[in-house]
N, C-alpha and C positions, 0 to 999 in steps of 0.2 A: 270068495266072491262067486256068485252064480250068474250065469248068462240066462236071461229069461227067454222063454219060447214066445211065439206069437200069442198063444193062449194066455200065458202069464201077463202079457201086456194088456190084453183085453180084460182079464180078470181084475187087474189093478184099478180099472175104472168101474168095476161092477158094484152093485149095491146089494147088501145082504138083506134078505127078507125071510120071515118064518112062515112056513106052511105046515100045519098039523105037527108042530114041534120039530120039524125038520128044516135045517137051514138050507136056503136056496140062494144062489147068486144070480142076480138079474143083470145082464149086460145092458148098460145104458146106451140108447141110441144117441147119436150126436145131436144134442139139442142145446142150443144157446138161447139165451133170452132174446126176445125180439128187439130190445134196445141195442144189444150187442150186434145183432145182424144188421140193423140200420146203420150203426156207427161204422162197422166193418165195410159195408157197401159204400158209404159216403167217403170213407178214407180211400178205398180202392179207386173210386172215380176221381177224387182230387189228386191222388198220387199219380195215377195214369195220365191225367191231363197235364200235370206238371212235367212228367217224364216225356210226354210227346212234345211239349213246347221246348224243353231243353234239348231233346234229341232231334228236333225238326231239321237242323242243318245237316246232320248225318243222314237222316231219312231222305231228304231232298237230294243230297249229293249222290247217294246210292241209287235212288230212282232215276235221276237224270243220267248217270253213268251207264246204268243198265239199258235205259231206253235208247241212248245214243250208240252204244256199242252192240247190243244184242237185239234191239227192237222189241224188248219186252221189259216188264217192270222188275223182274228178278225176285218177286215175292211169290212164294209157294204156299199152298194150303195143304195141311196134313190132317187127315181124319184122326181125331183124338178123342180120348175118353174123358168125360167130365163127371160132375157130381151125379151120383146114383147110376153110373154107367151110361149116361146119355152121350151121344156122339155129337161133336162139333168140329168145325174147321178151325184149326190153329194156323196162324200166319207167321211166317218168318222169311228172312232172305235166303236165297238158295245157297250162297257161299257162307260158310261158317267162319266169318271173320268178325272183327270188332263191330258190335252193334247189330249183329244178325238177329237178335231177339226183339229188337225195337217194335216190329209189327205186332208182337204179342200184346202190346199195350192196348191195341184195338179190341182184343179178346177180353181184356179186363173191363174196358168201357162197355162192351156189349153184355157183360155179366156171365160169360161162359168160363172165365178164369178169375182168380183173385191175385192180389199182390203176394200173399203168403199162403202156402198150402203145399200138399204133396206135389212132386214133380209131374208135369204133364207127360202122358204116355200116348203113343199112337194106338189106334184101335187094335192093330195086330199085336203090339207088345203086350197090351192089356190082356187080350184073349189068350196069348201064349202063357202068361203068368197065371191066369185063372185056371187054365188047364192043369198046370203043375200044382197049384195050391189055391183052393177056392177062398181062402181067407184074404186074398188080395182084394176082394170086393170091399172089405171094410175101409180101405183107404179112399174109396170113392164117396164116403159119407160127407166129404167137403169138396169144394171146387179145387181143381189143381191151381198151383201158384207159380208165379215167376221165380220165386225163391221159396225156400222152405227149411224146416228143421233138418230133415235128412240130407238135403243138398249141402248144408253147412257142416254136417258132422260125418259125412261119408265121402268116399273117393270112388274113382272109376272101378277099382277092383273090389269094392265092398259087395258081398253077396246080396242078391235081391231080398233074401229072407231078413237080413239085418236092416236093409233100407225099409222094408215093410214095418219092422218093429219101431223104427224111428218115426215113420209116418203115423203109425197108430199112437205113438206117444203124443205126437202133436194133436191128433184128433181127440184123444182122451183128455188132454190137459189144455184145451184151447182157452185162451184169454186174449183180450186186446193187448195186455201188457206183454205177453209172449210174442204176439205179432210185431209189436214195436221193437222188441229185443232182436228178433230175427232180421227185421228190415235194417236195423242199425249195424248188426254184425255183417250182413250182406254188403252194405255200402262200404264198410271198413275193408272187407276182403277184396272187393272189386276196385277200390281206389287205392 
């Protein structure tokens, strides 16, 4: 068995072209058909709205509890890196307990995040990783997600280089079927 490098993962999605009888490999930019983009966005909206409806009791309980005890909502915004390196505010509860990621569903509705994609990173985390390895930019070819391929197949001690390879695998092999598979696996793991 061989462990692929980041370049190997990128090359796996490359297209071979001939130029003056010399083979060249062209890295394909993340490009899905417009129909798939529309379906993915519609699915994101529907799933996020369903998630908010189902999680509204938890959301209301946490908001009321925080407002009564601390005189604030308990929701924080974190400068995060999105598609193509854009910066957006990601929302979550201050305390990392059950349901602390529920406010991120608002980011999915707003369109800065997706239900499935690479893990969201703070602006600082992203810049630190880019300083170490500029290939981390490739993971921003898609919106960050609430769940993702790397999140299911890696752990807390997985090196960032390996997480990058998993994120790039997702980007290079995107399909609506893969998104459904990841969502179902995430539900099974969480339940």
